[in-house]
C-alpha positions in Angstrom: -6.3 13.8 25.1 -2.8 15.2 24.8 -1.9 18.9 25.0 -1.0 20.4 21.7 -0.1 23.8 20.3 -2.7 25.7 18.1 -0.6 25.0 15.0 -0.5 21.3 15.7 -4.2 21.3 16.6 -5.1 22.9 13.2 -3.0 20.3 11.4 -4.8 17.5 13.2 -8.2 18.9 12.3 -7.3 19.2 8.7 -5.8 15.7 8.8 -9.1 14.2 10.0 -11.2 16.2 7.5 -9.0 14.9 4.7 -9.6 11.3 6.0 -13.4 12.0 5.9 -13.2 13.2 2.3 -11.1 10.2 1.3 -13.7 7.9 2.9 -16.6 9.5 1.0 -14.7 9.2 -2.3 -13.8 5.6 -1.7 -17.4 4.8 -0.6 -18.7 6.2 -3.8 -16.2 4.3 -5.9 -17.0 1.0 -4.1 -20.7 1.6 -4.6 -20.0 2.2 -8.3 -18.0 -1.0 -8.5 -20.7 -3.0 -6.8 -23.3 -1.6 -9.2 -22.0 -3.8 -12.1 -23.6 -7.2 -12.6 -20.8 -9.6 -13.6 -21.6 -11.9 -16.5 -21.9 -15.5 -15.7 -19.3 -17.7 -17.3 -21.2 -19.9 -19.7 -18.3 -22.2 -20.6 -18.3 -25.8 -19.4 -16.2 -26.2 -16.2 -12.7 -27.0 -17.4 -11.5 -29.4 -14.6 -13.8 -29.6 -11.6 -11.6 -32.2 -9.9 -8.7 -29.7 -10.1 -10.3 -26.3 -9.5 -13.5 -24.3 -9.5 -14.6 -20.7 -9.4 -14.5 -20.4 -5.6 -11.0 -22.0 -5.3 -9.7 -19.9 -8.1 -11.0 -16.7 -6.6 -9.7 -17.5 -3.1 -6.2 -18.4 -4.5 -6.1 -15.3 -6.6 -7.1 -13.0 -3.8 -4.4 -14.3 -1.4 -1.8 -14.7 -4.2 0.1 -11.7 -2.8 0.8 -13.6 0.4 2.2 -16.6 -1.6 5.5 -15.5 -3.2 6.2 -18.9 -4.6 3.1 -18.6 -6.8 3.8 -15.0 -8.1 5.4 -14.6 -11.5 7.6 -11.8 -10.4 9.2 -14.0 -7.7 9.6 -17.0 -9.9 11.4 -14.8 -12.5 14.9 -13.5 -12.4 13.8 -10.8 -10.0 13.7 -13.5 -7.3 12.6 -13.3 -3.7 14.5 -10.0 -3.1 12.1 -8.2 -5.3 9.1 -9.6 -3.3 10.8 -8.7 0.0 11.2 -5.1 -1.2 7.5 -5.1 -2.1 6.6 -6.3 1.4 8.9 -3.8 3.1 7.5 -0.9 1.0 3.9 -1.7 1.7 4.4 -2.4 5.4 6.2 1.0 5.5 3.0 2.6 4.0 0.9 1.0 6.8 3.4 2.1 9.4 3.4 5.6 8.0 -0.4 5.8 8.1 -0.5 4.4 11.6 2.1 7.0 12.7 0.0 9.9 11.3 -3.2 8.8 13.1 -1.8 7.5 16.3 0.4 10.6 16.8 -2.8 12.6 16.9 -4.7 10.6 19.5 -2.2 8.6 21.5 1.4 9.7 20.8 2.7 7.9 23.9 2.0 4.6 22.3 4.6 5.5 19.7 7.2 6.0 22.4 7.0 2.4 23.7 10.4 1.0 22.8 9.2 -2.0 20.8 6.7 0.1 18.9 9.1 2.9 18.3 11.8 0.6 17.0 9.4 -1.3 14.7 7.8 1.9 13.3 11.2 3.5 12.6 12.6 0.3 11.0 9.7 -0.1 8.7 9.5 3.5 7.6 13.3 3.8 7.1 13.2 0.5 5.2 10.4 1.7 3.0 12.3 5.0 2.4 15.3 3.0 1.1 13.1 0.8 -1.1 11.4 4.0 -2.5 14.9 5.4 -3.4 15.7 2.1 -5.2 12.4 2.3 -7.1 13.1 5.9 -8.3 16.5 4.8 -9.5 15.0 1.8 -11.2 12.5 3.9 -13.1 15.1 6.4 -14.2 17.8 3.9 -15.2 15.9 1.1 -16.8 14.8 1.9 -20.4 11.7 -0.4 -20.1 10.6 1.3 -16.9 11.1 4.7 -18.4 9.0 3.7 -21.3 6.0 2.6 -19.3 6.2 5.2 -16.6 3.8 8.2 -16.5 4.2 11.6 -14.8 1.8 10.3 -12.1 4.2 7.4 -11.5 7.1 9.7 -10.9 5.2 12.3 -8.9 3.5 9.6 -6.6 6.8 7.8 -6.0 8.8 10.9 -5.3 6.2 12.3 -2.9 6.0 8.9 -1.2 9.7 8.9 -0.8 9.6 12.4 0.8 6.7 11.2 3.0 8.7 8.2 4.2 11.7 10.4 5.0 9.5 12.9 6.9 7.8 10.1 8.6 11.1 8.7 9.9 12.0 12.2 11.2 8.6 12.4 12.8 9.0 9.1 14.7 12.5 10.2 15.7 11.0 13.5 17.0 8.5 11.6 19.1 11.2 9.5 20.8 13.7 12.3 21.0 16.2 10.7 18.6 18.5 12.1 15.8 18.2 15.6 17.4 14.7 16.0 16.0 13.1 18.2 18.5 11.0 20.7 16.5 7.2 20.2 16.5 7.2 21.6 13.0 8.4 18.1 11.8 5.2 16.5 13.0 3.0 19.3 11.7 4.6 19.0 8.2 4.1 15.3 8.3 0.4 15.7 9.1 0.0 18.2 6.3 1.7 16.0 3.8 -0.4 13.0 4.9 -3.5 15.1 4.5 -2.4 15.9 1.0 -2.0 12.2 0.2 -5.5 11.4 1.7 -7.0 13.9 -0.8 -4.7 13.0 -3.7 -4.6 9.2 -3.6 -8.3 8.5 -4.5 -7.7 10.3 -7.8 -4.2 8.9 -8.6 -2.8 5.5 -9.6 -2.0 4.8 -6.0 -5.6 3.9 -5.5 -5.0 0.6 -7.3 -5.2 -1.2 -4.0 -8.9 -0.3 -3.8 -9.5 -2.4 -7.0 -7.2 -5.2 -6.0 -9.8 -7.5 -4.3 -12.4 -6.9 -7.1 -10.0 -7.7 -10.0 -8.3 -10.6 -8.3 -11.6 -12.3 -7.3 -13.0 -11.8 -10.8 -9.9 -13.1 -12.6 -9.5 -16.0 -10.2 -13.2 -17.0 -10.5 -13.1 -17.0 -14.3 -9.8 -18.9 -14.5 -10.8 -21.3 -11.7 -14.0 -22.1 -13.5 -12.0 -23.0 -16.6 -9.7 -25.3 -14.6 -6.5 -23.3 -15.3 -6.0 -21.6 -12.0 -4.3 -22.2 -9.6 -1.6 -23.3 -11.9 -0.5 -26.9 -11.5 3.1 -27.8 -12.2 5.4 -30.8 -12.1 4.0 -34.1 -11.3 0.6 -32.7 -10.2 0.0 -31.5 -13.8 
């Protein structure tokens, strides 16, 4: 257990309470999702030799790790768009890890390899977040489909990434970041997100496995997924 000031200790307690609240809300949501009995597809299997429900569900679930099969990557957006997606979400993981590890084992975050990786991922995600804000503001189509929650969530995430980078710099004594207030502010902002995310559009990741499995299972049963192209078709 590391020595902390009363102010930091309070921030850490609130941080873990917020995590507990988030876990309860997510547990209730998952229980609700699992309470539905999915209808059985009564159609005749489309092409059993090519695909089936299990293959379609498996391919759909792991589609995010196969950029060559994603529509956004095959379109004019290209691989750069997918790369920005990966950096952004790895930055989220790094930011969450930073918040929790800093409360229980901050010395781990000072290991050179860990410190460099964490800082690079969070700074990278911060830059991608800035790009996403500009994209929503400057592209007419993005403005049309964006909601206040989209803007609020993205702006707050951008601030969170920026503060996270400063927090990691504080932990390793870089960039002149020496005030403990940086870490305290980061924990409070993370606590806010833990309470806010379950009720915002950011919680879409909770539904990802359910929706992807259901869609993949249905399309796989009908023989239309995974999509076959070229000579295989």
